[in-house]
C-alpha positions as CSV (number, residue, x, y, z in Angstrom):
1,M,-38.7,-38.5,77.9
2,A,-35.0,-39.5,77.5
3,R,-35.2,-38.7,73.8
4,D,-36.5,-35.2,74.5
5,T,-33.7,-34.6,77.0
6,L,-31.2,-35.8,74.5
7,L,-32.8,-33.5,71.9
8,V,-32.5,-30.5,74.2
9,A,-28.9,-31.4,75.2
10,L,-27.8,-31.7,71.5
11,A,-29.5,-28.4,70.6
12,K,-27.6,-26.7,73.5
13,R,-24.3,-28.1,72.2
14,A,-25.0,-27.1,68.6
15,H,-25.8,-23.5,69.2
16,K,-26.3,-22.4,65.6
17,I,-28.3,-25.4,64.5
18,P,-32.1,-25.0,64.9
19,I,-33.8,-27.5,67.2
20,G,-36.0,-28.7,64.3
21,L,-33.0,-29.8,62.4
22,V,-31.6,-31.5,65.5
23,S,-34.9,-33.3,65.9
24,I,-35.0,-34.5,62.3
25,T,-31.4,-35.8,62.6
26,L,-32.2,-37.6,65.9
27,L,-35.4,-39.1,64.7
28,S,-34.0,-40.1,61.3
29,L,-31.0,-41.8,63.0
30,A,-33.4,-43.7,65.4
31,T,-35.5,-44.7,62.4
32,L,-32.4,-45.9,60.4
33,I,-31.1,-47.9,63.4
34,G,-34.5,-49.5,63.9
35,W,-34.7,-50.4,60.3
36,L,-31.2,-51.9,60.3
37,L,-32.2,-54.0,63.3
38,G,-35.1,-55.4,61.3
39,G,-38.0,-53.1,62.4
40,P,-40.7,-52.1,60.1
41,V,-40.5,-48.6,58.5
42,G,-43.4,-47.3,56.6
43,V,-44.6,-44.0,55.1
44,G,-45.9,-42.9,58.5
45,T,-42.6,-43.5,60.2
46,I,-40.8,-41.4,57.5
47,I,-43.3,-38.6,57.7
48,C,-43.0,-38.5,61.5
49,S,-39.2,-38.5,61.3
50,F,-39.1,-35.5,59.0
51,A,-42.2,-33.6,60.1
52,T,-41.9,-33.6,63.9
53,G,-38.9,-31.3,64.0
54,P,-40.3,-28.5,61.8
55,I,-43.7,-28.6,63.5
56,M,-42.0,-28.5,67.0
57,Q,-39.8,-25.6,65.9
58,F,-42.8,-23.7,64.5
59,A,-44.8,-24.3,67.7
60,F,-41.8,-23.1,69.9
61,K,-41.3,-20.0,67.7
62,T,-45.1,-19.2,67.8
63,V,-45.1,-19.1,71.6
64,N,-41.5,-17.6,71.9
65,F,-40.2,-20.7,73.7
66,D,-36.5,-21.5,73.7
67,A,-36.0,-25.1,74.8
68,T,-32.2,-24.6,75.1
69,N,-32.8,-22.1,77.9
70,V,-34.7,-24.6,80.1
71,H,-32.9,-25.2,83.4
72,H,-33.6,-28.5,85.0
73,Q,-33.6,-29.1,88.8
74,H,-32.7,-32.1,90.8
75,L,-35.4,-34.5,91.9
76,T,-34.8,-33.7,95.6
77,D,-35.4,-30.0,94.9
78,S,-38.7,-30.9,93.1
79,L,-39.8,-33.0,96.1
80,K,-39.0,-30.2,98.5
81,I,-41.0,-27.7,96.5
82,M,-44.0,-30.2,96.3
83,A,-43.8,-30.9,100.1
84,N,-43.8,-27.1,100.8
85,K,-46.9,-26.6,98.7
86,K,-48.8,-29.5,100.4
87,A,-47.9,-28.1,103.8
88,A,-49.2,-24.6,103.0
């Protein structure tokens, strides 16, 4: 969840860079850091690092979804909305 939030935040900052490329960069960096720390990196890890971004970008484009236009709300606002739905 935190990685996804970071992905959206970085995509918002880098207006001209597609979210798929931001995802590739973020996941590749995480893979590199994990490998440098002694973690195992196999073919599947590399495929996931480089394929997730383009697949996500294709899916978003297919359904006309722009992740950079998502507006988050505070937890207290979400709780108020849920409480109102339960009361109704």
